[in-house]
C-alpha positions as CSV (number, residue, x, y, z in Angstrom):
1,X,136.0,101.9,113.7
2,X,136.9,105.5,113.3
3,X,134.7,108.3,114.5
4,X,134.0,110.6,111.5
5,X,132.9,114.2,111.9
6,X,130.0,115.8,110.1
7,X,131.0,116.9,106.6
8,X,133.7,114.2,105.9
9,X,133.8,112.9,102.3
10,X,131.3,110.2,101.6
11,X,134.1,107.7,100.8
12,X,135.4,108.1,104.3
13,X,132.1,107.3,106.0
14,X,131.8,103.9,107.7
15,X,129.7,101.2,106.1
16,X,127.2,99.0,107.9
17,X,126.4,95.6,106.6
18,X,125.5,94.0,109.9
19,X,123.6,95.1,113.0
20,X,126.8,94.4,114.8
21,X,128.7,96.9,112.7
22,X,126.2,99.6,113.8
23,X,126.4,98.6,117.4
24,X,130.2,98.7,117.4
25,X,130.3,102.1,115.7
26,X,127.8,103.6,118.1
27,X,129.5,102.0,121.1
28,X,132.8,103.7,120.2
29,X,131.1,107.1,119.7
30,X,129.3,106.9,123.0
31,X,132.6,105.8,124.8
32,X,134.5,108.7,123.3
33,X,131.9,111.5,123.7
34,X,130.6,110.8,127.2
35,X,127.4,109.1,126.0
36,X,126.5,111.8,123.5
37,X,125.9,111.4,119.8
38,X,125.8,114.1,117.2
39,X,122.5,114.0,115.4
40,X,124.1,115.8,112.3
41,X,126.5,112.9,112.0
42,X,123.7,110.4,112.0
43,X,121.8,112.4,109.4
44,X,124.9,112.6,107.2
45,X,125.3,108.8,107.3
46,X,121.6,108.3,106.3
47,X,121.7,110.8,103.4
48,X,124.9,109.2,102.1
49,X,123.1,105.8,102.0
50,X,120.0,107.3,100.3
51,X,122.2,108.8,97.6
52,X,123.8,105.4,97.1
53,X,120.3,103.8,96.6
54,X,119.4,106.7,94.2
55,X,122.6,106.1,92.2
56,X,121.7,102.4,91.6
57,X,117.9,103.0,91.1
58,X,118.2,106.2,89.0
59,X,115.3,108.1,90.8
60,X,114.7,110.0,94.0
61,X,114.2,108.2,97.2
62,X,111.5,109.2,99.8
63,X,111.7,107.7,103.3
64,X,108.8,107.1,105.6
65,X,109.7,105.1,108.7
66,X,108.3,104.6,112.1
67,X,109.6,103.0,115.3
68,X,107.2,100.2,116.2
69,X,109.4,97.2,116.9
70,X,110.4,98.5,120.3
71,X,108.3,98.9,123.5
72,X,107.1,102.6,123.5
73,X,105.0,104.6,125.9
74,X,101.2,103.6,125.5
75,X,99.3,105.5,122.8
76,X,102.5,106.5,120.9
77,X,101.0,107.2,117.4
78,X,103.4,105.1,115.3
79,X,100.6,104.2,112.8
80,X,99.8,105.7,109.4
81,X,97.5,108.6,110.3
82,X,96.0,111.6,108.6
83,X,98.8,113.9,110.0
84,X,101.3,111.9,107.8
85,X,99.8,113.9,104.8
86,X,102.0,116.8,105.9
87,X,105.1,114.7,105.8
88,X,104.4,113.2,102.4
89,X,103.5,116.6,101.0
90,X,106.9,117.9,102.1
91,X,108.7,114.9,100.6
92,X,106.9,115.1,97.2
93,X,107.1,119.0,97.0
94,X,110.9,118.9,97.6
95,X,111.7,116.1,95.1
96,X,113.5,117.0,91.9
97,X,111.7,117.0,88.6
98,X,111.0,113.6,87.2
99,X,108.1,111.1,86.7
100,X,109.3,108.3,88.9
101,X,110.1,107.8,92.6
102,X,111.1,105.2,95.1
103,X,109.5,105.2,98.6
104,X,111.1,103.3,101.4
105,X,108.5,102.2,103.9
106,X,108.9,100.7,107.4
107,X,105.6,100.8,109.2
108,X,103.0,98.7,111.2
109,X,100.1,100.1,109.1
110,X,97.3,102.3,110.3
111,X,94.3,104.1,108.7
112,X,93.1,103.1,105.3
113,X,91.7,106.6,104.9
114,X,95.1,108.2,105.5
115,X,96.7,105.6,103.2
116,X,94.3,106.6,100.5
117,X,95.3,110.3,100.9
118,X,99.0,109.4,100.7
119,X,98.5,107.3,97.5
120,X,96.8,110.3,96.0
121,X,99.5,112.7,96.9
122,X,102.2,110.4,95.4
123,X,100.3,109.6,92.3
124,X,99.3,113.3,91.6
125,X,103.0,114.1,91.3
126,X,104.6,110.9,89.9
127,X,103.6,108.5,87.1
128,X,105.7,105.8,88.6
129,X,105.9,105.0,92.4
130,X,108.1,102.0,93.4
131,X,108.2,100.8,97.0
132,X,111.2,99.4,98.9
133,X,110.6,97.4,102.1
134,X,113.8,96.9,104.1
135,X,112.1,95.1,107.1
136,X,108.4,95.3,107.6
137,X,105.3,96.8,106.1
138,X,102.1,95.5,107.7
139,X,98.4,96.1,107.3
140,X,97.8,99.6,105.7
141,X,101.5,99.8,105.0
142,X,101.1,96.7,102.8
143,X,98.1,98.4,101.2
144,X,100.3,101.4,100.5
145,X,103.0,99.1,98.9
146,X,100.4,97.4,96.7
147,X,99.6,100.8,95.2
148,X,103.0,100.8,93.6
149,X,104.2,100.0,90.2
150,X,106.6,97.5,91.9
151,X,107.6,96.3,95.3
152,X,111.2,95.4,96.2
153,X,111.8,93.4,99.4
154,X,115.0,92.9,101.3
155,X,115.5,89.2,101.8
156,X,114.5,89.7,105.5
157,X,111.5,91.8,104.8
158,X,107.8,91.0,104.9
159,X,104.4,92.3,104.0
160,X,101.3,91.5,106.0
161,X,97.6,90.8,105.8
162,X,95.4,93.8,105.0
163,X,92.3,92.7,107.0
164,X,91.1,95.8,109.0
165,X,91.1,96.2,112.7
166,X,88.7,98.0,115.0
167,X,90.3,99.3,118.2
168,X,93.1,96.8,117.7
169,X,90.8,93.8,117.2
170,X,90.6,92.2,113.8
171,X,87.2,92.9,112.2
172,X,86.9,89.4,111.0
173,X,87.6,88.1,114.5
174,X,84.7,90.2,115.8
175,X,82.4,88.9,113.1
176,X,83.6,85.3,113.8
177,X,82.8,85.7,117.5
178,X,79.2,86.9,116.7
179,X,78.7,84.1,114.2
180,X,79.8,81.6,116.8
181,X,77.2,82.8,119.2
182,X,74.5,82.6,116.5
183,X,75.5,79.0,115.7
184,X,75.4,78.0,119.4
185,X,72.0,79.5,119.9
186,X,70.7,77.9,116.7
187,X,71.8,74.5,117.7
188,X,71.3,74.6,121.5
189,X,68.5,77.1,121.9
190,X,68.2,80.6,123.5
191,X,69.1,79.3,127.0
192,X,72.7,78.8,125.7
193,X,73.0,82.6,125.2
194,X,73.4,83.4,128.9
195,X,77.2,82.8,129.2
196,X,77.8,85.1,126.2
197,X,75.6,88.1,127.3
198,X,78.4,90.0,129.1
199,X,80.5,89.8,125.9
200,X,77.6,90.8,123.7
201,X,76.7,93.8,125.8
202,X,80.2,95.3,125.2
203,X,79.4,95.8,121.6
204,X,76.8,97.8,119.7
205,X,74.8,96.3,116.8
206,X,76.3,98.8,114.4
207,X,79.8,97.3,115.0
208,X,79.1,94.5,112.6
209,X,78.3,97.0,109.9
210,X,81.6,98.8,110.6
211,X,83.3,95.5,110.3
212,X,81.8,94.8,106.9
213,X,82.4,98.3,105.6
214,X,86.0,98.2,106.7
215,X,86.7,94.9,105.1
216,X,85.0,96.1,101.8
217,X,87.0,99.4,101.9
218,X,90.4,97.7,102.2
219,X,89.6,95.2,99.4
220,X,88.2,97.8,97.1
221,X,91.2,100.1,97.4
222,X,93.7,97.4,96.9
223,X,91.8,96.0,94.0
224,X,91.7,99.5,92.3
225,X,95.4,100.2,93.0
226,X,96.8,97.0,91.7
227,X,94.7,97.1,88.6
228,X,95.4,100.8,87.9
229,X,99.0,101.1,89.0
230,X,100.8,97.8,89.1
231,X,99.2,96.5,85.9
232,X,98.2,99.8,84.3
233,X,94.7,98.7,83.5
234,X,95.9,95.5,81.7
235,X,94.1,92.2,82.5
236,X,95.5,90.5,85.6
237,X,93.8,87.1,86.0
238,X,94.9,86.7,89.6
239,X,93.6,90.0,90.8
240,X,90.7,88.6,92.9
241,X,92.8,85.8,94.3
242,X,95.6,88.2,95.4
243,X,93.2,90.5,97.1
244,X,91.4,87.7,98.8
245,X,94.6,86.2,100.0
246,X,95.9,89.3,101.6
247,X,92.5,89.9,103.2
248,X,91.9,86.4,104.5
249,X,92.1,86.6,108.3
250,X,90.7,83.0,108.6
251,X,93.7,81.7,106.6
252,X,96.4,83.9,108.3
253,X,94.9,83.5,111.8
254,X,96.6,86.7,113.0
255,X,96.8,90.3,111.7
256,X,100.6,90.3,112.1
257,X,101.3,87.1,110.1
258,X,104.4,87.7,107.9
259,X,103.7,87.3,104.2
260,X,107.2,87.1,102.8
261,X,108.1,86.7,99.2
262,X,107.9,83.0,99.0
263,X,104.2,83.1,100.1
264,X,103.2,85.6,97.5
265,X,105.5,85.0,94.5
266,X,103.1,82.6,92.8
267,X,100.4,85.2,92.4
268,X,102.2,87.1,89.7
269,X,102.6,90.5,91.4
270,X,105.4,92.8,90.4
271,X,107.4,91.9,93.6
272,X,111.0,91.0,93.7
273,X,113.7,90.4,96.3
274,X,116.7,92.7,96.3
275,X,120.2,91.4,95.8
276,X,123.7,92.7,95.3
277,X,124.8,96.3,96.4
278,X,121.2,97.5,96.4
279,X,120.3,94.9,99.0
280,X,123.2,96.0,101.2
281,X,122.4,99.7,100.9
282,X,118.7,99.2,101.7
283,X,119.6,97.2,104.8
284,X,122.2,99.8,105.7
285,X,119.4,102.5,105.5
286,X,117.3,100.4,107.8
287,X,120.1,100.0,110.4
288,X,120.8,103.8,110.4
289,X,117.1,104.7,110.7
290,X,116.4,102.2,113.4
291,X,119.6,103.3,115.2
292,X,118.5,107.0,114.9
293,X,115.2,106.1,116.5
294,X,116.8,104.4,119.4
295,X,119.3,107.1,120.1
296,X,117.1,110.2,119.6
297,X,113.8,109.0,120.9
298,X,112.0,109.7,117.6
299,X,109.2,107.4,116.6
300,X,108.4,108.7,113.0
301,X,110.7,110.0,110.3
302,X,110.1,111.8,106.9
303,X,113.3,112.2,105.0
304,X,115.0,112.6,101.6
305,X,118.2,113.9,100.3
306,X,116.6,117.2,99.1
307,X,116.1,119.1,102.3
308,X,113.4,117.3,104.1
309,X,114.4,115.7,107.4
310,X,111.8,115.9,110.3
311,X,109.8,113.6,112.4
312,X,108.0,113.1,115.7
313,X,109.7,112.6,118.9
314,X,108.8,111.2,122.4
315,X,109.2,114.1,124.7
316,X,110.0,113.5,128.4
317,X,108.4,115.9,130.7
318,X,109.5,116.4,134.3
319,X,106.6,117.2,136.7
320,X,107.1,118.3,140.3
321,X,104.5,117.4,143.0
322,X,104.3,119.4,146.2
323,X,103.3,116.3,148.1
324,X,106.4,114.4,146.8
325,X,109.3,116.8,147.3
326,X,111.7,113.9,147.5
327,X,111.5,113.1,143.9
328,X,110.0,113.7,140.4
329,X,107.7,111.8,138.2
330,X,108.4,111.2,134.5
331,X,105.6,111.5,131.9
332,X,105.9,111.2,128.2
333,X,104.0,112.7,125.4
334,X,104.6,112.8,121.6
335,X,105.8,116.0,120.1
336,X,106.7,117.1,116.6
337,X,110.3,117.9,116.0
338,X,112.3,119.3,113.1
């Protein structure tokens, strides 16, 4: 595969239908350029793919993607968080005039509060918001997608349960644990409580209230968004069933359970599977975004074809220690990069 230079005509840019295509392309570039890759070239490839998607969809495309499938340094903030408001504000403000938009999302989820802010930003600017999922949108990212007029999934893509987590532990799992202790004490008497005391002492009593409130919030938000935006206030008989299904930790058994199209198609949501050229372009965008993350050590990206292209990067910091003159220690910290 040839090694194009930034600024080449779009028709001369390489196409990527397979992960192998991308790996072959990058391998050739690294071999030719001494292990270096031009970030401008990678951006040109992504922007060309975004424009191809826009040409088929007839509306602007906003990209919000995070690197969460790879092993990253501890506490790398790949989740949806309140600082993402800045990125979505940029994406929305730079978009051309129009009432409809596509949002490509690749995210593990995060804060329901931050997700509510993002939905507000999108809906204040656009009458129609359509979500495209190339690979994965879990937890609060699924909540975000369910706020759309429609959801389009690549055949390999999945949504996930929306049951909340507290410090990485499913709220329902915490409640189930306490309920199990109650049941044992009820049937076997107070003397059966002793083995569970170390576990109980780790948690405060208000934790159960937080679990209840978190579960209520996620269900209330999704109920409101599906009714208001996906069905525009019209009656949707399966609304409660849909929300209960996405929220049901007891059924899914794990917070990361994939809920692909075949599991949700019978509920009547406005969700479809992509096909044809659009399917290929969406997967190509994912390959390019994921490849960019791997090569440039970014873990979050906000991007469109209208001048916004920035994200957050893992920064490697060299630290010298007087007691260890023979070497250096590497530490990492996240930093925001343009």
